[in-house]
N, C-alpha and C positions, 0 to 999 in steps of 0.2 A: 109053287114057284118053279120055273124052269131052271135046269142046271146051267151053270156057267161054262161056256165053251172056251177052248184054248185061246189065249190072249195074243193073237196075231191077225191083223187086218191087212189085206192086200188092196192098195189103191190103184185102180186101173185108170190112170190119168196122167197126162203130160203137164197139167196146170199146177204151177207152184202155189197158186191161191188155194186150190182145193187141198193141197197137202198141208198148208198152214192151218186151214180151217179144221181139217181132221185132227191135226195135232192139238188144236185148241180144245177139241171135244174129248179126246182120249189120252192125250199125252201124259196127264198127271195120274192116270190110272195104271201106268206100267204096261200099257198095251203097245206092242211093237207094230210099226207101220212099215210095210214093204211097198215100194212103188214099182209097179210093173205096167207100163202103158200098153194099150192094145197094139198088136203088131202092125196094123194098117191104119193110116191116117184118113183113108177114104170112108166117107159116110154117105148114108142114103140120101140126105137132103130133104127139102120140103117142096119140091117141084110137084105141082098138081094138087097141093094141099091148100084148101081155101076156107076152112071153117075150123072152129075150136075142137070139136071132137076129133077131126083128122089130125090136128096139130098135136094134141095130147097123145093120140095113138102112135104117131110117127116118132115123137119124142121117146116114148116108152120103148119102141122098137130099137131106136138108136142106142139107148143106154143098155138094153139087154144084149144087143149084138156085141157091144164092147165087153160086157161081163163074160159072155160065152167065149170070145176071143182070149181073154185073160185066163179064164179057167183052163182052156186047152193048153195054153203056154205053161201053166203050172205043172200039168201032168198028174197022174194018179198019186204018185208017191208024195209029192208036196201038198196036194189037196188033203191027203189023209193024215198028215203029221203037223198038227198045231195051227191050222188055219181056221179062224173063226168065220170070216167072210171076205168076199171080194166086194169092193164098193166101186161102182161106175156111175157117171152122171153126164147129162148133157143139158146145156143151158142155151136158151134163145130169147131174143126180145121180140115181142108181138105187138105191133102197132097198127093204126089204120085211121082213116077219115070216118067221121060219122056216116053210117049208112053203107060203108064199103066193107068188103070182106077183109078179115084180119090178114095182115102181112107179116110173115116171119122175117126178121132181120138177124142174119147170122153174122159171122165175121166179114167185115168189108173186104172186097177183092183187093189183092195187093196192087193191081194196076188201077190207078185213078182212085185210091182209097180216100184221099182227102175230099174230092168232090162228092163221092158217095156219102161220106159221113156228114158233110155240110148239108146235103140235101135231106138226110134223115133228121137232123137237128131242126132244120127250118120247117119241114113238112110234118114231122111226127112228134117232136120232143118239146121244143120250147113253148111254154104255156099250156102244155097238154099232159094227159096221163097215158102211160103205156104199161104193158105187163112184162115182167121177167118171169119165165117159166123154166123150171128145171125138172127133169126126170131123174130119179134115183133108182138104181137097180142094185140089189144085194143078192149074192149067191153064196151059199155055204159050201163047205167042202163035200157034203153029202148031196148037193144039188138042189137044195131048197131055194126058191126064188121069191124075193119080195120086190115089188115095184111101186112107185108112187110119183105123181106129178104135183109139184108145189108151185103156186103162183103168188107174186107180189106185185102190187100196183105202185108205179113210180111216177111222180109228178115233177116236171121240170119247171123252173121259174120262167116267166115271160120277160121279154124285153132285154135279153142277154145276147143279142146278135153280135154286138161289138166284141164279146169275149170269144167268138168262134175261131178267129184267126190265131189267137193265143193258144187255145186248146189244141187245135189241129197241129200247131208247131211243136207240141210236146211229143207227138208220135204215139201217144198212149192208145189211140184208137186201133192200131194194128193188132190183129189177133184177138180182138175183144168182141164177144157177142154183142151185136147192136152198135158196136163202134165206140164204146165208152167203158170206163172202169169207175164204178161208184166209190170204190175204196181209194181211188187215186185223185187226180186233179179234177175229174168230172164232178166231184162233190160240190163244187161251187154252183153248179147248175141245179142241184137238188132242192126242191121245195119241201117234199114229204115223201115218205115210203110207208105204204100200208102193207103189213105182213113182214115176212122174214127179211132182214138185211143180208144175212149170209146167203140166202137164196139168190139175191140179185148178184152177189159176188160169184156164185157158182155151186154152192153146196149148203142146202138148207139144214142147219145143225138141229133144229128142233125136231123136224120130221125124221132125220137120220137117227137121232137118239131113240125115238119111239120105235123105229124099226129094229134097232139093236136090241131093245128090250124084248120085242116080239120074238127075236131069234135066241134070246137067253144070253146075250152078250152084255156084261155088266160094265156100263160106262159111268156109273155113279149119279 
């Protein structure tokens, strides 16, 4: 059995949803969570990526870059005193027409976001299945790195075009990967989810728990 590492986890994210999910996983174990977002909001993006191996590789690179950023911010002293691991993640929605290359749908652009999200719903979502993909990267104070990409299949109901104006009026799409929040008002569109629900929200807890165990972090 691996030894239990110090009980402090650093979450490298600006997402309150990821914080809530991590608290759900470790909060009752007495593990402290420190939130320290990456210093830069700039990300590599998915320009030029047009197949699943490339998408998974780019996701992994983005999450790892976030973890490296946060680790550097912590400095040697803080990494050496009581830190079990840094947790970083990146989530995208991947959709596409049959026979077409997969398309990565990140956060909708702030300009004209309503029309963008409307187009996504009509072309990729309603009556169809798409993929929510999250890359997780864990880095210990000693520099050990674990990475994993988790995918869930999400199917939206057909025949809900009349609900689109209502949903867009909520403003929920802004800042959300793929332009929707499955834990929010967008739940009315969901027909089924195959795989991890928390992955669609932004942090696959089942996979994260397995990675913690591999690092010797006791989450019960």
